[in-house]
C-alpha positions as a printed NumPy array, in Angstrom:
array([[120.026, 113.743,  81.592],
       [119.119, 113.896,  85.275],
       [115.895, 115.739,  86.063],
       [116.684, 118.354,  88.724],
       [113.031, 119.246,  89.297],
       [111.556, 116.154,  90.897],
       [107.922, 115.697,  91.735],
       [108.014, 115.023,  95.491],
       [104.323, 114.21 ,  95.821],
       [104.339, 111.49 ,  93.196],
       [107.589, 110.072,  94.603],
       [106.056, 109.82 ,  98.065],
       [102.846, 108.332,  96.679],
       [104.668, 105.66 ,  94.684],
       [106.944, 104.759,  97.59 ],
       [104.019, 104.614, 100.028],
       [102.017, 102.482,  97.617],
       [104.841,  99.989,  97.287],
       [105.427,  99.785, 101.03 ],
       [101.691,  99.795, 101.708],
       [101.098,  96.648,  99.682],
       [103.54 ,  94.654, 101.785],
       [102.339,  96.288, 105.006],
       [ 98.721,  95.467, 104.156],
       [ 99.688,  91.818, 103.865],
       [101.465,  91.978, 107.24 ],
       [ 98.42 ,  93.598, 108.888],
       [ 96.216,  90.886, 107.391],
       [ 98.49 ,  88.34 , 109.078],
       [ 97.95 ,  89.976, 112.488],
       [100.428,  92.853, 112.734],
       [ 99.343,  95.981, 114.613],
       [ 97.917,  98.504, 112.078],
       [ 99.742, 101.442, 113.699],
       [103.035,  99.602, 113.338],
       [102.14 ,  98.943, 109.711],
       [101.452, 102.634, 109.086],
       [104.721, 103.6  , 110.76 ],
       [106.643, 101.144, 108.577],
       [104.922, 102.486, 105.454],
       [105.676, 106.106, 106.373],
       [109.313, 105.323, 107.177],
       [109.768, 103.411, 103.927],
       [108.2  , 106.224, 101.874],
       [110.306, 108.953, 103.474],
       [113.461, 106.842, 103.162],
       [112.823, 106.122,  99.488],
       [112.241, 109.786,  98.668],
       [115.308, 110.901, 100.634],
       [117.5  , 108.325,  98.902],
       [116.093, 109.322,  95.518],
       [116.717, 113.006,  96.25 ],
       [120.275, 112.688,  97.527],
       [121.532, 110.106,  95.039]])
């Protein structure tokens, strides 16, 4: 059965952690850290929105 009461904070944290791992690698390779943070934030918000609406 689908859980209608989702935990938004843990969803955001898990999505940000997953995106943050890849972004950390990109920053280590020379990417701008602000760009990395923006990518991580966008990926986390996108993942939570997709999870919520699907």
